[in-house]
C-alpha positions in Angstrom: 0.0 0.0 0.0 2.8 2.4 0.9 4.4 1.9 -2.5 1.3 3.0 -4.3 1.0 6.4 -2.6 2.1 9.2 -4.9 4.9 11.4 -3.3 4.3 15.1 -3.5 7.9 15.8 -4.3 7.9 13.5 -7.3 4.7 15.2 -8.6 6.3 18.7 -8.2 9.5 17.4 -9.9 7.6 16.1 -12.9 5.5 19.3 -13.2 8.7 21.3 -13.2 9.9 19.2 -16.1 6.7 19.5 -18.0 6.6 23.4 -17.4 10.3 23.6 -18.7 9.4 21.6 -21.8 6.4 23.7 -22.5 8.1 27.0 -22.2 11.1 25.7 -24.3 8.8 24.6 -27.0 6.9 27.9 -27.1 10.1 29.8 -27.2 11.5 27.7 -30.1 8.3 28.3 -32.1 8.4 32.2 -31.7 5.5 32.2 -29.3 4.2 35.6 -28.5 1.9 36.0 -25.4 -1.4 37.7 -25.6 -4.4 38.4 -23.3 -5.6 34.8 -23.5 -2.7 33.5 -21.7 -2.6 32.8 -18.0 -0.4 35.1 -16.0 0.6 32.2 -13.7 2.0 30.2 -16.8 3.8 33.3 -18.1 5.4 33.9 -14.7 6.4 30.2 -14.6 8.0 30.5 -17.9 9.6 33.8 -16.9 8.0 35.5 -19.9 8.5 39.2 -18.8 6.9 40.6 -22.0 3.8 38.4 -21.7 3.3 39.3 -18.0 3.7 43.1 -18.8 1.1 42.7 -21.6 -1.4 41.1 -19.2 -0.6 43.8 -16.5 -1.4 46.4 -19.0 -4.6 44.6 -19.9 -5.7 44.7 -16.3 -5.0 41.0 -15.4 -5.4 40.1 -11.7 -1.9 40.0 -10.3 -2.9 37.8 -7.4 -4.7 35.2 -9.5 -4.3 31.7 -8.2 -3.3 28.6 -10.2 -4.3 25.1 -9.8 -1.8 24.7 -6.7 -3.1 28.0 -5.3 0.1 29.9 -6.1 0.1 33.4 -7.2 2.4 34.7 -10.0 4.6 36.2 -7.3 4.9 32.9 -5.5 5.9 31.3 -8.8 8.5 33.9 -9.4 9.9 33.6 -5.9 9.9 29.7 -6.2 11.9 29.7 -9.2 14.2 32.7 -8.4 13.0 35.0 -11.2 14.0 38.3 -9.6 13.1 40.7 -12.5 9.7 39.0 -12.7 9.2 39.4 -8.8 10.1 43.1 -9.1 7.7 43.8 -12.0 4.8 42.0 -10.2 5.4 44.0 -7.0 5.8 47.3 -8.7 2.5 46.6 -10.5 0.8 45.9 -7.1 1.0 42.2 -6.4 0.4 41.3 -2.8 3.4 39.7 -1.2 1.5 38.6 1.9 -1.0 36.2 0.3 -0.8 32.5 1.4 -1.4 29.3 -0.7 -3.4 26.4 0.6 -0.5 25.3 2.8 -0.2 28.7 4.4 3.1 29.6 2.7 3.9 33.0 1.1 6.2 34.1 -1.7 8.8 34.9 0.9 8.7 31.3 2.2 9.4 29.9 -1.3 12.3 32.4 -1.9 13.9 31.4 1.4 13.2 27.6 0.8 15.1 27.8 -2.5 17.8 30.3 -1.2 16.9 33.1 -3.7 18.7 35.8 -1.8 17.9 38.8 -3.9 14.1 37.9 -3.8 14.4 37.2 0.0 15.7 40.9 0.4 13.1 42.4 -2.0 10.2 40.7 -0.1 11.6 41.3 3.4 11.8 45.0 2.5 9.1 47.1 4.3 7.9 50.3 2.9 
């Protein structure tokens, strides 16, 4: 019975690989983001231009993906500093928590993304 249980770490690793392949394939094909794209996917692919287009179109910066992550959590998880800055300047909420009670700062610390940690720790 124990061997049949799906390990969360394995699922996350597999999803990272799938996301990486999707992003790579889109970039190879000269993909250009538009308003139909999901801001969370674009953040995951580190598509700065695509996210900026959606920001200009009025997209919800705190939109949740299937794992209840916001785009800022995604950027913090992967260490995309410029993406994190853009999202924060545009008004993303750094204090939101996902279904596990974790914030963007938690994911930056977990993955040792020092610049993002400093950015998210900064109080105005």
